[in-house]
C-alpha positions as CSV (number, residue, x, y, z in Angstrom):
1,X,209.8,250.0,118.5
2,X,210.8,248.5,121.8
3,X,212.9,250.7,124.0
4,X,214.3,250.1,127.5
5,X,215.5,252.8,129.8
6,X,217.2,252.1,133.1
7,X,217.4,254.4,136.1
8,X,218.2,254.4,139.8
9,X,221.8,253.5,139.8
10,X,224.2,255.3,142.1
11,X,226.8,255.1,144.8
12,X,225.9,253.1,148.0
13,X,227.8,251.9,151.0
14,X,228.4,248.2,151.6
15,X,225.4,246.7,153.3
16,X,223.1,249.3,151.8
17,X,220.2,249.0,149.4
18,X,219.3,250.4,146.0
19,X,216.5,249.8,143.6
20,X,217.1,250.1,139.8
21,X,214.2,250.4,137.4
22,X,213.7,249.8,133.7
23,X,210.9,251.4,131.8
24,X,209.7,249.4,128.7
25,X,208.0,251.2,125.8
26,X,207.0,250.4,122.3
27,X,205.0,247.3,123.0
28,X,203.4,245.5,125.9
29,X,206.0,244.3,128.3
30,X,203.6,241.4,129.3
31,X,204.7,239.5,126.2
32,X,208.4,239.6,127.1
33,X,210.6,237.7,129.4
34,X,212.6,240.4,131.3
35,X,216.1,240.1,132.8
36,X,218.7,242.1,134.6
37,X,222.3,241.6,133.6
38,X,225.4,243.3,134.9
39,X,228.9,243.8,133.7
40,X,231.9,244.8,135.8
41,X,235.1,246.2,134.3
42,X,237.1,243.5,132.8
43,X,234.5,240.8,133.2
44,X,231.8,239.2,131.1
45,X,228.2,240.3,131.2
46,X,226.3,238.0,133.5
47,X,222.7,237.3,134.2
48,X,221.6,238.5,137.6
49,X,217.9,237.8,137.6
50,X,215.0,237.1,135.3
51,X,211.3,237.1,135.4
52,X,209.1,235.4,132.8
53,X,205.9,236.4,131.1
54,X,204.0,234.3,133.6
55,X,205.9,235.6,136.6
56,X,208.4,232.9,137.4
57,X,211.7,234.2,138.7
58,X,215.3,233.1,138.8
59,X,218.5,234.5,140.3
60,X,222.2,234.1,140.0
61,X,223.6,232.3,143.0
62,X,225.7,235.4,143.9
63,X,222.6,237.4,144.6
64,X,220.1,234.9,145.9
65,X,218.5,236.1,149.1
66,X,219.7,239.7,148.6
67,X,218.1,240.8,145.3
68,X,214.5,240.7,144.2
69,X,213.2,241.1,140.7
70,X,209.7,242.2,140.0
71,X,207.6,243.8,137.3
72,X,204.7,246.2,137.3
73,X,202.7,245.4,134.2
74,X,200.5,248.4,134.5
75,X,203.5,250.7,134.5
76,X,205.5,248.6,132.0
77,X,208.4,248.8,134.5
78,X,210.9,246.2,135.7
79,X,212.6,246.5,139.0
80,X,215.6,245.1,140.8
81,X,215.6,245.6,144.6
82,X,219.2,245.2,145.8
83,X,219.8,244.7,149.5
84,X,222.9,243.9,151.5
85,X,225.0,245.2,148.7
86,X,228.6,244.2,148.5
87,X,231.6,245.8,146.6
88,X,231.4,242.8,144.3
89,X,228.0,244.0,143.1
90,X,229.6,247.0,141.5
91,X,228.8,247.0,137.8
92,X,226.7,248.5,135.1
93,X,223.3,247.0,135.3
94,X,221.4,246.3,132.1
95,X,217.8,245.7,131.4
96,X,217.0,243.0,128.8
97,X,213.8,241.9,127.2
98,X,213.2,238.8,125.1
99,X,210.2,238.3,122.9
100,X,208.5,235.0,122.2
101,X,210.4,234.8,118.9
102,X,213.7,235.2,120.6
103,X,214.3,238.9,119.7
104,X,216.4,240.6,122.4
105,X,216.5,244.2,123.4
106,X,218.8,246.1,125.7
107,X,218.8,249.3,127.7
108,X,221.8,251.6,128.0
109,X,222.6,250.5,131.5
110,X,222.9,252.2,134.9
111,X,226.0,252.3,137.0
112,X,225.8,250.8,140.5
113,X,228.9,251.4,142.7
114,X,229.2,249.8,146.1
115,X,232.0,251.4,148.1
116,X,232.7,252.9,151.5
């Protein structure tokens, strides 16, 4: 059974950096498109970045140039490197995996707080 577990969240100052990770288990992550979503209090969950099974990436306009999504297939791990963090980036960050058949899986989320 597919399971996603995020880690790496925490409190950082504006302008700082943080890397969150998502460990995929239960299957081979190579067959899943992987995404990072985030949800701030009172707001809808939004797609932050995605990486496909063939390695193509996409980013929300709000994070382009600051965030980098990557995957380590050998470790079955998804990463989101976040640089130049802003208070507006404060949210719970969720790992998401989508199979070829369209089945979706979610992690529990990890809190990222950007504050001075």
